[in-house]
N, C-alpha and C positions, 0 to 999 in steps of 0.2 A: 755488407749488403742485406736489407730483409729481404726474407723471400716470401711471395704471395702468397695470401692468405686461399684457406681450400675451398671447393666449392659448396657452396652452402645448400643450393637449391636440388633436392631429391628425385624430381623430375626437369631435369632441363631440355630446354627449349634449343632443337637442331635443325638446322637450313642446310639446303643444300643449294652450290654453286655448280654448273655444268657453263663450258665454253663451248660455242661454237665458231666456227670458221668455213662455211663452205660443205658441211660436213652432216645435211639433215639426217640421209638416214642413221647413223651413229649418233648421233644426239637423238633423237625417238627413242633409239633403243635400249642410252643410257637412262634417259629420267625413266621408262617403264623398268627399268629393274632396280632407281632408286625408290621405284614407289610401294615396290613387293616389303621392302623393310618397314613400312609403317610408322618409323619412328621420324623420318625429314619431314619436314613442313614450318617456310614453304620450299620447294624446288622453284630454283631462280636459274633461269638460262638468258642467258647474253651472248644475245648473237652476232658478235664482229661485221662490219663491211652488209650488214640483213641486206636484201636485193627482194622480198619477200618470201625463197623458197622453204624456208624454216616456217615461217607463219601458217604456209600452205599446208605443210607437212603436217605439222598439228594436228591442225583443223579438222584434217583429215583419219587423222587416226583416231587408236584406242587413247589420247598419251592422258594420264595422269593430270589431277589438278598441276598448273602450275602458273609461275609469272615468265611472262617473254618478253625481252629488257633490249630492243633494238638500238644497236649505235650504223651509225651511217658512215663513219672511217672504219676502219681495220687499225687499234690503237696499241695489236701486240698483245701479250699473254696480261702484262699486268694491270694493266690500264682496263683490259677487259674484265679478270676479273675483280677489282676492285670496286666497279660498278656493281657486280654482284653480292659483293663483301659491305659495302656500304647500304644494301638496301636489305640483307638480314640485319645487320646491324641495328638500324630502325626497325625495323618489323621486330625487335628482341631478343632474338638470337643469344642462348649464353652459346653456344658453339656451332662452327660454319662447317660442313664438310666441302671441299671444294676438291672436286674430280674431273679429270677430262673426258670428253664424251667416246674413247673411245674404251676406257679400262670401266670393270664390272666387279659390285663390291659383289665377296662372296659372303655365303650365309654366318653370321655372326661377329661381322669384322668390323660394324658398327660398334655395337657395345663391346667388344676386346678394344678400340683405341679408347671407345668415351672411359671404361676402366683404367686405363693406363694415368689418367687422372686422378680418380680418386685411391688410386695408389702412393701416384709422390705429388705433394700440393702444388710441387715449383713449379710444374710440366704446363708448358703453354702449349706444345703443339704436338700430334701423334702422326707418326705413319705407317701404314702398314709393311708387311711386305708384300711388294707387287712382283707378278708372276708374268711369264709369257702366256701367250695362248695355249703353249706345249706342256706346258706347267713348270716350265726350267725356271731359274732364280733370274730377274730381270736386275730388281733393287733390294739391298735390303740395308738398314743401320751403313749408310755411304761416310768414308772418311775422305779428306782429304791430303796428300803429300806435297812432296817435294815435285816437279814445280807446278806447284795444282793441279796433280794427278790426281783424278777421283775415282777412288774403289769404291761404286755402286753395290757391290755385295760383300763388302768386309763382315757388313752383320752385327756392328757393334750397337748394344743397348744403349750407350748416349752419345748416337752421330754430329759428326760437326751442323751438318741438316737434312732435309728430306724434302724429299723430292715432291712438287707440287701436283706429279700425276694423280696423287690422292695424298691428301693432307685432313687431320681434323686442329683445328684450330679454334680456341677462346678466345670469347671477349674479352677477357683479361688480358690476354697478349696483346689483341689488335688494338685496346684504349689502351694501352702501354706506350707499345712500340710507333704505331701506326701502319699501315694495310703494304702491299710489295710496294718496291719503288719503281715509279712510272719513268724514271729515264730508262732501264729494261726496255729491250723489245721481246726479247726470248731468251731463253737459258741463261743463266747463273742467278736471276734473280730471289732462285730458292736459295743459295748460297751465302747472296749478303743476308737476304732475313734470316738464316740460320743463326749466323753471328749477331747480327745486331738483337737477335732475341736470347741469346746466351749473353751479351754484354748487358742485358738489362737485368739479368739474374732469374731470365728462365728456364727450367730444364728443354732438351725438344729429346723426344723419345720414340720408340720404335714398339710398335704391339706386334710381340714376334707370333701373336697366334691370331693375327686379322690376315686376311688374302684379297689382293685385289689381282685380276686381271688384267694384264695391259697390251693391247692390238702394238701396231708400230703408227704411227701418227699416220694420219693424210695429208695431214698441210704441211709432211715434210717431205711425198714427193711432188705436191700441186708446185711449194718455195721455191723445190731444186736445190743447186748452187750456193741461193740465198740465203739457206740452210746457216752453211758455213762462217756467208759472215755475218748473220744474227751473233751468232755466237764466238765471234771475234769481238764483234760489238761489248757484249756481254762482258769478256775476257775482260776489256778495259775499262765498262764498267764499275766492274768488282773490286777493281784493284785502287780506282778511282774514290769509292765510297770504303774500302778496307785498304789504307796505303800500307800496312803491312804485307798486305801481298802483293805490293810493284814491281818487284825485284824477279819473284815466281812469275809475274803476268810475264812479263819482258820476254824470258826464256823459253816461256809457253808458247807466246805468238812466233817467236822466232822460228823454233822449231816448227811449226805448222808452216813458218813462209818456206823453212827448205825441206819440208817433202812437197811442197808442191811444184817448188824450183825443182826438185831432182825427176820430177813425173812430169819437166816441161812445160808446166802450164804458169808459163813466168806475168803472164796478164794476171790472171786470177791469184797467183802469190800475189802482188801486189796492192790487191784491191783487198784480202785479209789484211794486208798491213795496215791501209787505211783504213780499214773499217775497225779495229784493233784501235787505234791511234786516235779515231773520232770519238771513239767509247772512250776514254784516255781522259778527253778533253774536254768530252760534253760535262755540263755541268747539272743546270737544273732541266732542262729542257726535256721537253715530253719524246722519249725514244722514237715514236711515230712520227713525229716532226719531223725527221732527221733522217732516218732507215725507210721511210714510206718514199721518200722525194728523188728517188734515184742516186744516192749519193753514190752508193759502187752496182754493181759495177763502172769503171768511167767509160 
């Protein structure tokens, strides 16, 4: 398979995409930190299920120049990020930095990630070392074992995927394989994208000298147990998209159900299985059309 051509632009254009959901405080702080780098233009904010709170916070703060794209529904992570990616590509960006609103780039991180593309023309997406707020390692070069057991801190220089808490992705890759798969709501879309990129001949890389601090997402506490259901749904989706994961996904889903049964959460165990089964069965329906209609719990 032919390798992608090297980046030709000496000064590539880099856009940033930040997804917001009911967390104006973190989002305003995130874009303020991005503006300090100076190499990101435009800074694009996608507000899922916008109610005006974020717009008001941006209007009443010293927010840097930005583009705010408001969406009436919460379409999930993939659909929301894709809105920003499309906008970035339309503006001519050569690269797009996608970063969670509760993550902060450390000095030099963007340059270090960009250098990974310059070292290897086959690379299509790069992730940094992601740290917890106390400086401990959260994710670095993740790998996937059996049964779909993810080692977030494996430290592989050629990882199976990179977490989209922070990635730098090239236009070449997005134009070649498309954007995130919107049949995922949240979780596992990064795994599917990584395998799709590698299948197309692109490298997935880690910039070891790039660091990003990432807090625990506030959306997790808001969503509660539904986070586990979204994850089970995503597990089914990744098996539906990457059929070689089917057996491993069944085993992992069964283990998840068994853990809840052992804890006496019988109804929740059934809901997890239903979510996994729905993910496996759904084909082209956008995730938000399924998971936001209270399909689970029963």
